[in-house]
C-alpha positions in Angstrom: 55.7 41.4 94.3 55.3 38.7 96.6 55.8 34.8 96.2 52.3 33.5 95.5 52.7 30.8 98.0 53.6 33.8 100.6 50.0 35.1 99.6 48.4 32.3 100.5 50.2 31.6 103.7 48.8 35.3 104.4 45.3 34.1 103.5 45.6 31.3 105.5 46.7 33.2 108.5 43.9 35.8 108.3 41.8 32.8 108.1 42.9 32.2 111.8 42.7 35.8 112.7 39.0 35.7 111.8 38.3 32.3 112.7 36.2 33.4 115.8 34.4 35.7 114.0 35.9 38.8 115.2 39.3 39.5 113.1 40.9 41.1 116.3 43.2 43.5 115.7 45.9 41.8 117.8 45.7 39.0 115.9 45.7 40.8 112.7 48.8 42.7 114.0 50.2 39.1 114.5 49.9 38.3 110.9 51.3 41.3 109.8 54.2 40.8 112.1 54.9 37.2 111.2 54.7 38.1 107.5 57.1 41.2 108.1 59.5 38.7 109.9 59.3 36.3 106.5 60.0 39.4 103.6 61.8 41.8 106.3 61.3 45.1 107.3 58.2 46.4 105.0 55.3 44.3 103.3 55.5 44.1 99.6 52.3 46.4 98.5 50.4 43.4 97.0 51.0 41.2 100.3 49.7 44.6 102.4 46.9 44.8 99.8 45.9 41.1 100.3 46.0 41.7 104.2 44.1 45.1 103.9 41.6 43.8 101.4 40.7 40.0 103.2 37.2 39.1 103.2 36.4 36.1 105.8 33.0 35.8 104.0 34.7 35.1 100.7 37.7 32.9 102.2 37.8 29.2 101.1 39.9 27.1 103.4 40.1 24.4 101.2 40.8 26.2 98.2 43.8 27.9 99.8 45.4 25.1 101.5 45.2 23.4 98.2 47.1 25.8 96.4 49.5 26.0 99.4 50.2 22.6 98.8 50.6 23.0 94.9 54.2 24.9 96.0 54.9 25.3 99.4 57.7 26.8 100.7 57.6 26.0 104.5 56.2 22.7 105.9 52.8 22.1 106.4 53.7 21.5 110.2 55.3 25.3 110.0 52.0 26.6 108.5 50.3 25.1 111.2 52.3 26.5 114.0 51.7 30.1 111.9 48.4 29.7 112.6 48.6 28.7 116.2 50.8 31.4 116.8 47.9 33.9 115.2 45.4 32.0 117.5 47.4 32.7 120.4 48.3 36.4 119.9 45.1 37.9 121.8 45.6 35.0 124.5 42.5 33.8 124.2 41.5 30.8 122.5 38.4 30.1 121.0 36.7 26.3 119.9 36.3 27.9 116.3 40.0 29.0 116.5 41.2 25.6 117.3 38.6 23.8 114.8 40.3 26.2 111.8 43.9 24.9 112.7 42.5 21.5 112.7 40.7 21.8 109.3 43.8 23.7 107.7 46.0 20.6 109.2 44.0 18.4 107.7 43.3 20.1 104.6 47.6 20.1 104.4 47.8 16.6 104.5 48.6 16.5 108.3 47.6 13.4 110.6 46.0 14.9 113.8 49.2 13.6 115.8 51.4 16.0 113.3 49.9 18.7 115.2 48.3 17.4 118.5 50.7 19.7 120.7 49.1 22.9 118.9 45.6 22.1 119.3 43.1 22.5 122.5 43.2 19.0 124.1 40.1 18.1 125.2 36.8 15.8 124.3 33.7 17.2 123.5 32.0 13.6 124.3 33.2 13.8 127.6 32.0 17.1 128.5 29.2 16.7 127.0 28.2 13.7 128.8 29.1 15.7 131.9 26.6 18.1 130.9 24.0 16.3 129.4 23.8 13.1 131.8 21.2 12.8 134.7 22.5 13.4 138.1 22.2 10.5 140.1 19.1 10.5 142.3 18.9 12.0 146.0 20.1 9.7 148.6 17.5 7.8 150.2 16.6 8.4 154.4 
C-alpha cells in the first residue's frame, strides 16, 4: 500500500501530464518512471490504480496541494521540480503546462522566486504589446 502523500504527489504529477489537455503518453510514462524511482521496481497496486484511473476533469489542483501540505514527504520545491520533469518529458513546453507549474508552486506556498528557474521566463504584456500595438506610420516622401 502506497503512502497517502505519495498518492497525492501522483495526482499532482498526473495533473502536469494532462495540463496541456493531451495526457501525452510520454508524460504519463514519465510519471510512472518517477513514481517507480521513488518506490522501487514495481508500483504498489493502489498507486498503479491511481495512475490508471486518473481523471483530469475531476482533478482539483488546490485540494491536492492542500492534501500534500498536510504531511509532505518531500519539499514543495522538490514537488515542483518533479512537475517540471513531467512537463519536459515530451520536449515541448506548452503555456498551459507552465501555468500549471506556477499554480502548484503557489498552492504549496512557494514564492515565484523559489521556482523561477523552472518556469518559462517571458512577459506576456511585452508579447501582447508586440502584436497588438499599431505599426509605425509609413515614412513620408
